[in-house]
N, CA, C and O of each residue as an XYZ file, in Angstrom:
752
protein
N     119.703     70.860     88.984
C     119.114     72.263     89.440
C     119.642     73.199     88.366
O     120.761     73.654     88.128
N     117.882     73.391     87.534
C     117.884     74.663     86.794
C     118.350     75.881     87.282
O     117.769     76.416     88.226
N     119.569     76.512     86.626
C     120.078     77.689     87.348
C     119.505     78.769     86.430
O     119.396     78.536     85.226
N     119.158     79.869     86.920
C     118.577     80.980     86.399
C     119.682     82.251     86.869
O     120.435     82.351     87.838
N     119.406     83.131     85.736
C     120.407     84.488     86.235
C     119.246     85.261     86.269
O     118.402     85.037     85.402
N     119.016     86.223     87.194
C     117.734     87.077     87.477
C     118.075     88.109     88.248
O     119.196     88.212     88.746
N     117.168     88.927     88.404
C     117.149     90.040     89.789
C     116.513     89.803     90.635
O     115.362     89.367     90.638
N     117.476     90.172     91.831
C     116.538     90.320     93.180
C     116.753     91.243     93.824
O     117.875     91.600     94.185
N     115.469     91.913     94.137
C     114.822     93.163     94.528
C     115.342     93.529     95.990
O     115.285     92.906     97.050
N     115.901     94.843     95.632
C     116.450     95.227     97.353
C     115.964     96.567     97.415
O     115.347     96.704     96.358
N     115.892     97.699     98.100
C     115.492     98.925     98.485
C     114.401     99.193     98.854
O     113.654     98.256     99.135
N     113.952    100.493     98.976
C     112.752    100.944     99.672
C     111.585    100.765     98.814
O     111.657    100.506     97.612
N     110.330    100.939     99.588
C     109.188    100.831     98.810
C     109.210    101.838     97.714
O     109.632    102.900     98.171
N     108.887    101.937     96.295
C     108.956    102.992     95.551
C     110.344    103.128     95.091
O     110.487    103.973     94.207
N     111.531    102.430     95.516
C     112.876    103.190     94.925
C     113.597    101.562     94.989
O     114.343    101.298     95.931
N     113.333    100.608     94.008
C     113.922     99.578     94.028
C     115.196     99.893     93.353
O     115.387    100.841     92.592
N     116.188     98.844     93.775
C     117.648     98.250     93.631
C     117.627     96.870     93.615
O     117.186     96.177     94.532
N     118.120     96.449     92.538
C     118.477     95.036     92.173
C     119.799     94.572     92.373
O     120.707     95.404     92.397
N     120.132     92.926     92.574
C     121.274     92.567     92.492
C     120.967     91.377     91.107
O     119.996     90.648     90.907
N     121.833     91.508     90.570
C     121.879     90.454     89.492
C     122.606     89.183     89.890
O     123.830     89.216     90.017
N     121.851     87.946     90.115
C     122.159     86.796     90.603
C     122.254     85.534     89.929
O     121.797     85.561     88.787
N     122.632     84.641     90.242
C     122.698     83.273     89.806
C     122.180     82.349     90.748
O     122.825     81.983     91.731
N     120.832     81.891     90.431
C     120.144     81.097     91.746
C     119.332     79.921     91.235
O     118.852     79.979     90.103
N     119.186     79.065     91.855
C     118.374     77.877     91.545
C     116.872     78.183     90.926
O     116.234     78.946     91.652
N     116.395     77.887     90.116
C     115.174     78.731     89.336
C     113.986     78.066     90.509
O     112.828     78.453     90.348
N     114.210     77.263     91.457
C     113.087     76.591     92.367
C     112.753     78.148     93.341
O     111.654     78.687     93.472
N     113.958     78.561     93.870
C     114.100     79.391     94.839
C     113.120     80.540     94.674
O     112.809     80.935     93.551
N     112.611     81.102     95.833
C     111.942     82.201     95.706
C     113.060     83.541     95.072
O     114.290     83.581     95.050
N     112.192     84.382     94.679
C     113.005     85.657     93.931
C     113.923     86.524     95.258
O     114.997     87.049     94.962
N     113.625     86.570     96.067
C     114.594     86.894     97.094
C     115.447     86.168     98.086
O     116.158     86.499     99.035
N     115.076     84.964     97.456
C     115.703     83.980     98.372
C     117.274     83.554     98.258
O     118.085     84.480     98.296
N     117.657     82.514     98.150
C     118.974     81.889     98.424
C     119.334     82.119     96.948
O     118.498     82.008     96.052
N     120.711     82.469     96.726
C     121.054     82.438     95.321
C     123.114     81.785     95.797
O     123.911     81.850     96.732
N     123.022     81.253     94.451
C     124.519     80.915     94.156
C     125.633     81.823     94.480
O     126.397     81.846     95.445
N     125.515     82.729     93.200
C     126.627     83.813     93.485
C     126.134     85.379     92.610
O     125.745     85.292     91.445
N     126.192     86.464     93.165
C     126.149     87.863     92.832
C     126.912     88.377     91.633
O     128.054     88.812     91.781
N     126.307     88.343     90.416
C     127.337     89.005     89.336
C     127.130     90.174     88.724
O     127.715     90.523     87.699
N     125.975     91.071     89.553
C     126.283     92.543     89.182
C     124.961     93.216     90.201
O     124.384     92.737     91.177
N     124.832     94.277     89.615
C     123.439     95.186     90.562
C     122.868     95.965     89.227
O     123.280     95.920     88.068
N     122.059     96.504     89.654
C     120.995     97.479     88.545
C     120.499     98.567     89.348
O     120.143     98.197     90.466
N     120.404     99.461     89.179
C     119.801    100.845     89.828
C     118.947    101.648     88.795
O     119.392    102.601     88.155
N     117.652    101.155     88.696
C     116.834    101.713     87.690
C     116.771    103.263     87.948
O     116.777    104.013     86.971
N     116.709    103.782     89.242
C     116.178    104.903     89.641
C     117.201    106.104     89.449
O     117.020    107.214     89.950
N     118.133    105.809     88.783
C     119.144    106.760     88.594
C     119.032    107.088     87.106
O     118.574    106.247     86.333
N     119.442    108.303     86.680
C     119.333    108.527     85.229
C     120.452    108.856     84.411
O     120.984    109.951     84.595
N     120.855    108.161     83.619
C     120.354    106.922     83.065
C     120.556    105.751     84.089
O     121.445    105.798     84.939
N     119.789    104.822     83.980
C     120.152    103.355     84.683
C     121.391    103.184     84.855
O     122.168    103.314     83.910
N     121.782    102.879     86.016
C     123.098    102.181     86.038
C     123.083    100.535     86.510
O     122.425     99.958     87.376
N     124.299     99.961     85.364
C     124.112     99.102     85.058
C     125.730     98.342     85.669
O     126.726     98.679     85.030
N     125.904     97.529     86.656
C     127.244     96.929     86.999
C     127.045     95.396     86.785
O     126.237     94.674     87.370
N     127.823     95.097     85.959
C     127.847     93.507     85.647
C     129.170     93.140     85.153
O     129.802     93.662     84.234
N     129.569     91.924     86.088
C     130.860     91.261     85.490
C     130.468     90.374     84.489
O     129.775     89.384     84.723
N     130.883     90.686     83.371
C     130.343     90.217     81.979
C     130.732     88.800     82.255
O     129.897     87.903     82.373
N     132.636     88.540     82.400
C     132.990     87.216     82.486
C     132.235     85.935     83.228
O     132.022     84.869     82.651
N     131.884     86.202     84.533
C     131.223     85.947     85.236
C     129.839     85.332     84.695
O     129.604     84.125     84.742
N     128.906     86.333     84.152
C     128.033     86.167     83.284
C     128.293     85.048     82.456
O     127.656     83.997     82.519
N     129.346     85.302     81.582
C     128.904     84.400     80.312
C     129.822     83.051     80.720
O     129.825     82.143     79.889
N     130.551     82.880     81.873
C     130.781     81.635     82.139
C     129.710     80.876     82.818
O     129.553     79.676     82.593
N     128.971     81.537     83.639
C     127.244     80.984     83.954
C     126.875     80.347     82.832
O     126.767     79.134     82.655
N     126.641     81.454     81.895
C     125.528     80.850     80.739
C     126.195     79.634     79.918
O     125.489     78.788     79.369
N     127.662     79.601     79.871
C     128.218     78.479     79.319
C     127.936     77.418     80.171
O     127.836     76.278     79.718
N     127.783     77.684     81.461
C     127.561     76.197     82.113
C     126.084     76.169     82.255
O     125.767     75.451     83.203
N     125.153     76.657     81.692
C     123.754     76.159     81.270
C     122.700     76.969     81.900
O     121.496     76.714     81.901
N     123.319     78.017     82.458
C     122.261     78.858     83.439
C     121.570     79.910     82.455
O     122.182     80.582     81.625
N     120.195     79.942     82.685
C     119.477     80.633     81.544
C     119.132     81.730     82.382
O     118.939     81.607     83.591
N     119.027     83.134     81.558
C     118.644     84.581     82.077
C     117.233     84.472     81.979
O     116.475     83.744     81.339
N     117.070     85.547     82.919
C     115.512     86.173     82.719
C     115.433     86.893     81.690
O     116.463     87.268     81.131
N     113.925     87.306     81.129
C     114.136     88.038     80.161
C     114.684     89.584     80.661
O     115.630     90.076     80.047
N     114.254     90.095     81.438
C     114.608     91.290     82.126
C     116.441     91.153     82.425
O     117.128     92.156     82.229
N     117.032     89.980     82.852
C     118.416     89.813     83.194
C     119.147     89.786     81.736
O     120.250     90.308     81.571
N     118.352     89.054     80.579
C     118.983     89.079     79.460
C     118.984     90.251     78.545
O     119.680     90.185     77.532
N     118.253     91.357     78.799
C     118.189     92.597     78.511
C     119.289     93.501     78.839
O     119.904     94.284     78.115
N     119.417     93.212     80.154
C     120.219     93.832     80.898
C     121.723     93.358     80.661
O     122.690     94.086     80.883
N     121.802     92.085     80.195
C     123.383     91.534     80.130
C     123.572     91.760     78.564
O     124.673     91.610     78.034
N     122.380     92.147     77.824
C     122.627     92.471     76.263
C     123.097     93.906     76.188
O     123.905     94.199     75.306
N     122.687     94.782     76.990
C     123.333     96.161     77.143
C     124.767     96.046     77.479
O     125.639     96.599     76.809
N     125.030     95.241     78.643
C     126.532     95.195     78.601
C     127.458     94.347     78.047
O     128.525     93.975     78.535
N     126.907     94.038     76.868
C     127.667     92.830     76.191
C     127.849     91.618     76.412
O     128.775     91.111     75.779
N     127.167     90.836     77.239
C     127.380     89.472     77.946
C     126.834     88.628     76.946
O     127.422     87.556     76.806
N     125.877     88.838     76.232
C     124.903     88.358     75.270
C     125.483     88.152     73.929
O     125.005     87.340     73.137
N     126.582     88.937     73.656
C     127.176     88.879     72.390
C     128.515     88.343     72.765
O     129.016     87.660     71.872
N     129.266     88.475     73.907
C     130.588     87.587     74.102
C     130.223     86.421     73.980
O     130.778     85.768     73.097
N     129.207     85.782     74.788
C     128.582     84.461     74.770
C     128.271     84.353     73.300
O     129.212     83.677     72.884
N     127.670     84.567     72.508
C     127.455     84.309     71.052
C     128.798     84.185     70.349
O     128.884     83.129     69.723
N     129.761     84.889     70.282
C     130.947     85.015     69.928
C     131.701     83.614     70.411
O     132.389     82.980     69.611
N     131.525     83.209     71.709
C     132.683     82.234     72.319
C     132.078     80.900     71.692
O     132.771     79.915     71.442
N     130.311     81.004     71.403
C     129.991     79.565     70.800
C     130.559     79.583     69.424
O     130.826     78.497     68.910
N     130.792     80.771     68.715
C     131.389     80.721     67.596
C     132.680     80.075     67.271
O     133.123     79.512     66.270
N     133.208     80.387     68.646
C     134.776     79.907     68.735
C     134.704     78.322     69.119
O     135.575     77.508     68.813
N     133.670     78.068     69.747
C     133.202     76.443     70.180
C     133.198     75.823     68.680
O     133.931     74.833     68.671
N     132.674     76.049     67.531
C     132.285     75.636     66.420
C     133.299     75.728     65.771
O     133.406     74.844     64.921
N     134.129     76.464     65.820
C     135.426     76.852     65.157
C     135.476     77.522     64.012
O     136.226     77.188     63.095
N     134.670     78.546     63.962
C     134.098     80.091     63.090
C     135.448     80.883     63.101
O     136.032     81.252     62.082
N     135.836     81.079     64.290
C     137.217     81.884     64.280
C     137.706     81.618     65.720
O     137.147     80.901     66.550
N     138.766     82.269     65.859
C     139.675     81.911     67.447
C     139.391     82.944     68.385
O     138.737     83.960     68.150
N     139.802     82.695     69.218
C     139.610     83.108     70.610
C     140.161     84.718     70.511
O     139.656     85.521     71.295
N     140.813     85.017     69.905
C     141.781     86.058     69.619
C     140.797     87.155     69.005
O     140.606     88.333     69.309
N     140.117     86.138     67.800
C     139.025     87.414     66.885
C     137.834     87.414     67.608
O     137.029     88.291     67.296
N     137.540     86.672     68.464
C     136.189     86.948     69.140
C     136.286     88.029     70.331
O     135.356     88.742     70.708
N     137.563     88.010     70.837
C     137.884     89.000     71.760
C     138.008     90.296     71.244
O     137.596     91.274     71.869
N     138.758     90.402     69.718
C     138.706     91.496     68.994
C     137.608     92.289     68.784
O     137.604     93.513     68.914
N     136.397     91.403     68.365
C     134.886     91.633     67.735
C     134.325     92.318     69.078
O     133.715     93.386     69.039
N     134.586     91.605     70.290
C     134.092     92.459     71.400
C     134.462     93.584     71.835
O     133.733     94.487     72.249
N     135.735     93.568     71.749
C     136.485     94.748     72.063
C     135.960     96.119     70.992
O     135.804     97.262     71.421
N     135.770     95.766     69.745
C     135.377     96.478     68.754
C     133.820     97.167     69.106
O     133.396     98.314     68.965
N     133.381     96.292     69.468
C     131.802     96.509     69.918
C     131.785     97.506     70.970
O     131.210     98.580     70.793
N     132.378     97.222     72.052
C     132.987     98.102     73.466
C     132.967     99.385     72.875
O     132.131    100.220     73.223
N     133.927     99.640     71.900
C     134.237    100.822     71.378
C     133.279    101.498     71.055
O     132.840    102.466     71.677
N     132.734    100.891     69.715
C     131.759    101.729     69.176
C     130.730    101.947     70.111
O     130.157    103.031     69.995
N     130.282    101.067     71.163
C     128.838    101.343     71.749
C     129.347    102.719     72.888
O     128.575    103.596     73.275
N     130.490    102.635     73.180
C     131.020    103.661     73.959
C     131.141    105.283     73.520
O     130.986    106.330     74.149
N     131.525    104.940     72.004
C     131.243    106.003     71.287
C     130.257    106.769     70.966
O     130.355    107.994     70.893
N     128.782    105.844     70.652
C     127.604    106.193     70.740
C     126.908    106.613     72.126
O     125.880    107.286     72.201
N     127.546    106.169     73.071
C     126.983    106.832     74.088
C     127.403    108.124     74.497
O     126.774    108.892     75.226
N     129.011    108.391     73.739
C     129.489    109.635     74.124
C     128.911    110.830     73.251
O     128.925    112.003     73.626
N     128.393    110.376     72.020
C     128.044    111.081     70.757
C     126.641    111.437     71.638
O     126.391    112.634     71.781
N     125.641    110.368     72.284
C     124.410    110.930     72.810
C     124.754    112.129     73.887
O     124.426    113.306     73.737
N     125.343    111.691     74.789
C     125.630    112.831     76.000
C     125.908    114.017     75.412
O     125.401    115.050     75.847
N     126.897    114.016     74.164
C     127.387    115.446     73.895
C     126.254    115.903     72.981
O     126.035    117.113     72.921
N     125.354    114.880     72.112
C     124.284    115.706     71.612
C     122.979    116.202     72.752
O     122.067    116.927     72.354
N     123.029    115.820     73.850
C     122.087    116.019     74.994
C     122.591    117.367     75.386
O     121.804    118.298     75.562
N     124.281    117.539     75.570
C     124.901    118.731     76.317
C     124.585    119.803     75.319
O     124.240    120.917     75.715
N     124.684    119.527     74.071
C     124.523    120.427     72.769
C     123.093    121.066     72.936
O     122.980    122.291     72.911
N     122.129    120.344     73.085
C     120.626    120.509     72.968
C     120.483    121.460     74.072
O     119.954    122.556     73.888
N     121.026    121.013     75.446
C     120.743    122.019     76.641
C     121.034    123.337     76.313
O     120.282    124.297     76.153
N     122.721    123.195     76.207
C     123.165    124.819     75.823
C     122.444    125.566     74.664
O     122.336    126.791     74.601
N     121.982    124.707     73.787
C     121.307    125.805     72.699
C     119.808    126.061     73.457
O     119.373    127.208     73.353
N     119.116    125.236     74.092
C     117.636    125.619     74.741
C     117.981    126.710     75.787
O     117.139    127.589     75.972
N     119.037    126.734     76.427
C     119.394    127.584     77.074
C     119.760    128.947     76.624
O     119.553    129.990     77.245
N     120.313    128.817     75.500
C     120.675    130.158     74.693
C     119.334    130.852     74.001
O     119.085    132.026     73.724
N     118.658    129.757     73.859
C     117.459    130.548     72.866
C     116.352    130.864     74.139
O     115.511    131.752     73.992
N     116.414    130.199     75.178
C     115.504    130.879     76.297
C     116.419    132.127     76.766
O     115.673    133.054     77.082
N     117.594    132.417     76.898
C     117.840    133.874     77.260
C     117.880    134.717     76.084
O     117.953    135.910     76.377
N     117.858    134.489     74.957
C     117.336    135.112     73.840
C     116.259    135.689     73.817
O     116.175    136.881     73.518
N     115.002    134.781     74.197
C     113.509    135.159     74.326
C     113.611    135.730     75.787
O     112.493    136.200     76.000
N     114.161    135.867     76.569
C     114.054    136.529     77.879
C     114.555    137.682     77.530
O     113.954    138.625     78.045
N     115.485    137.987     76.807
C     116.210    139.291     76.271
C     115.263    140.041     75.809
O     115.087    141.190     76.216
N     114.350    139.328     74.665
C     113.527    140.014     73.692
C     112.332    140.468     74.817
O     111.970    141.610     74.534
N     111.791    140.074     75.697
C     110.996    140.109     76.756
C     111.320    141.331     77.340
O     110.525    142.259     77.488
N     112.792    141.329     77.758
C     112.926    142.387     78.535
C     112.883    143.687     77.598
O     112.187    144.648     77.926
N     113.620    143.692     76.460
C     113.625    144.870     75.717
C     112.170    145.157     75.310
O     111.942    146.364     75.394
N     111.304    144.569     74.971
C     110.079    144.618     74.558
C     109.447    145.369     75.818
O     108.641    146.256     75.537
N     109.672    145.163     76.995
C     109.109    145.604     78.151
C     109.616    147.326     78.457
O     109.057    148.411     78.619
N     111.004    146.789     78.416
C     111.627    148.387     78.510
C     111.034    149.288     77.470
O     110.289    150.232     77.734
N     111.398    148.948     76.321
C     110.704    150.051     75.259
C     109.406    150.549     75.875
O     109.218    151.658     76.375
N     108.441    149.428     75.741
C     106.972    150.054     76.389
C     107.057    150.790     77.549
O     106.340    151.777     77.712
N     108.068    150.321     78.598
C     108.224    151.219     79.848
C     108.617    152.840     79.310
O     108.056    153.841     79.755
N     109.543    152.855     78.412
C     110.086    153.862     77.938
C     109.206    154.739     77.278
O     109.121    155.935     77.557
N     108.434    154.068     76.253
C     107.146    154.685     75.728
C     106.466    155.559     76.673
O     106.472    156.789     76.633
N     105.949    154.908     77.426
C     104.994    155.135     78.595
C     105.429    156.335     79.399
O     104.687    157.269     79.706
N     106.730    156.217     79.717
C     107.196    157.753     80.351
C     107.647    158.743     79.523
O     107.780    159.923     79.849
N     107.920    158.195     78.291
C     108.093    159.588     77.545
C     106.488    160.278     77.159
O     106.229    161.472     77.010
N     105.612    159.183     77.066
C     104.605    159.873     76.845
C     103.803    160.734     77.786
O     103.137    161.721     77.473
N     104.013    160.061     79.341
C     103.757    160.524     80.404
C     104.873    161.940     80.653
O     104.560    162.907     81.348
N     105.959    161.824     80.060
C     106.830    163.461     80.204
C     105.997    164.181     79.264
O     105.572    165.253     79.695
N     105.621    163.828     77.967
C     105.297    164.954     77.122
C     104.201    165.409     77.610
O     104.152    166.605     77.901
N     102.948    164.476     77.837
C     101.647    164.965     78.646
C     102.219    166.213     79.884
O     101.757    167.333     80.101
N     103.195    165.614     80.437
C     103.234    166.894     81.835
C     103.666    167.958     80.927
O     103.060    169.029     80.887
N     104.583    167.737     80.272
C     105.103    168.936     79.603
C     103.937    170.017     78.712
O     103.938    171.247     78.658
N     103.037    169.071     78.102
C     101.859    169.727     77.522
C     101.222    170.815     78.792
O     101.217    172.028     79.006
N     100.620    169.356     79.570
C     100.211    170.468     81.017
C     100.672    171.545     81.437
O     100.028    172.550     81.737
N     102.181    171.336     81.493
C     102.788    172.516     82.227
C     102.873    173.865     81.480
O     103.001    174.961     82.026
N     102.758    173.559     79.761
C     102.909    174.638     78.607
C     101.466    175.321     78.926
O     101.267    176.526     79.084
N     100.519    174.284     78.984
C      99.059    174.798     78.814
C      99.061    175.446     80.363
O      98.403    176.486     80.327
N      99.324    175.312     81.052
C      99.447    175.855     82.618
C     100.141    177.151     82.575
O      99.655    178.181     83.042
N     101.483    177.060     81.908
C     101.962    178.463     81.661
C     101.008    179.497     81.222
O     100.655    180.513     81.821
N     100.508    178.865     79.580
C      99.896    179.517     78.794
C      98.449    180.175     79.673
O      97.936    181.263     79.411
N      98.001    179.267     80.690
C      96.564    179.955     81.140
C      97.126    180.888     82.212
O      96.346    181.762     82.590
N      98.442    180.858     82.818
C      98.673    181.725     83.708
C      99.294    182.771     83.219
O      99.441    183.729     83.978
N      99.726    182.840     82.072
C     100.442    183.926     81.309
C      99.355    185.254     81.202
O      99.804    186.388     81.367
N      98.023    185.059     80.941
C      97.506    186.097     80.365
C      96.320    186.345     82.144
O      95.651    187.353     82.369
N      96.371    185.704     82.630
C      95.897    185.960     84.201
C      97.150    186.854     84.953
O      96.856    187.860     85.599
N      98.140    186.541     84.857
C      99.482    187.161     85.239
C      99.705    188.828     84.526
O     100.132    189.812     85.131
N      99.302    188.761     83.183
C      99.406    190.257     82.562
C      98.037    190.994     83.152
O      98.054    192.202     83.387
N      96.715    190.090     83.401
C      95.753    191.078     83.698
C      95.792    191.473     85.261
O      95.386    192.588     85.588
N      96.227    190.662     86.129
C      96.614    190.778     87.532
C      97.318    192.087     87.620
O      96.758    193.019     88.196
N      98.611    192.249     87.046
C      99.387    193.413     87.421
C      98.639    194.799     87.013
O      98.796    195.883     87.574
N      97.776    194.512     85.890
C      97.210    195.596     85.235
C      95.967    195.989     86.330
O      95.687    197.186     86.392
N      95.470    195.375     86.897
C      94.261    195.742     87.812
C      94.984    196.399     89.088
O      94.496    197.297     89.774
N      96.408    195.705     89.312
C      96.828    196.102     90.741
C      97.382    197.633     90.286
O      97.221    198.582     91.053
N      97.900    197.760     89.266
C      98.314    198.898     88.818
C      97.500    199.885     89.115
O      97.735    200.803     89.901
N      96.261    199.660     88.315
C      94.853    200.829     88.288
C      94.723    200.957     89.766
O      94.736    202.083     90.263
N      94.583    199.756     90.609
C      93.874    200.457     91.869
C      95.134    201.048     92.558
O      94.831    201.795     93.488
N      96.555    200.904     92.333
C      97.253    201.684     93.193
C      97.121    203.499     93.174
O      97.079    204.289     94.117
N      97.076    203.762     91.496
C      96.468    205.213     91.511
C      95.211    205.824     92.032
O      95.057    207.017     92.292
N      94.080    204.603     92.189
C      93.019    205.362     92.773
C      93.300    205.479     94.378
O      92.574    206.204     95.058
N      94.439    204.701     94.998
C      94.370    204.997     96.173
C      95.294    206.192     96.584
O      95.123    206.836     97.620
N      96.212    206.410     95.749
C      97.049    207.526     95.994
C      96.031    208.726     95.642
O      96.400    209.897     95.736
């Protein structure tokens, strides 16, 4: 019975969720399986892969062949590297302790890279937010400056109109009392 490590689809239409299983190669995709060794959720960002690396390596050492997608997922989690290292141990290239040491070094290096990417993404988000806030502040300043200019211009225009009105009223006011005074003696 040729064994395959492959994905078994679950989830709703348009929202897939996969189990990583060891199954007979002749069984249908979502049919019987020998053992479930992990899960894969592509709908989350970043995608979530839960894989029992030791079980995956054990099944590959027993002859199970991963599908292309399962191989890429197992590669991300380090199962393919561990399988490769254990083949080196079988050939006598180095000891089991050395293989485990190399695998742990790879895991820590990968974790550091993931942390660096996450930190860079967070820093970029903060920088974007800061630049957006600065741009909004500039726009507000520009709008406030234009509003202040318009208000100042309107106030100056009102002051001019008031001064013009006072200037127009002043000669009229001087002429009006003169005519009243002239009429007053004529009445008397």
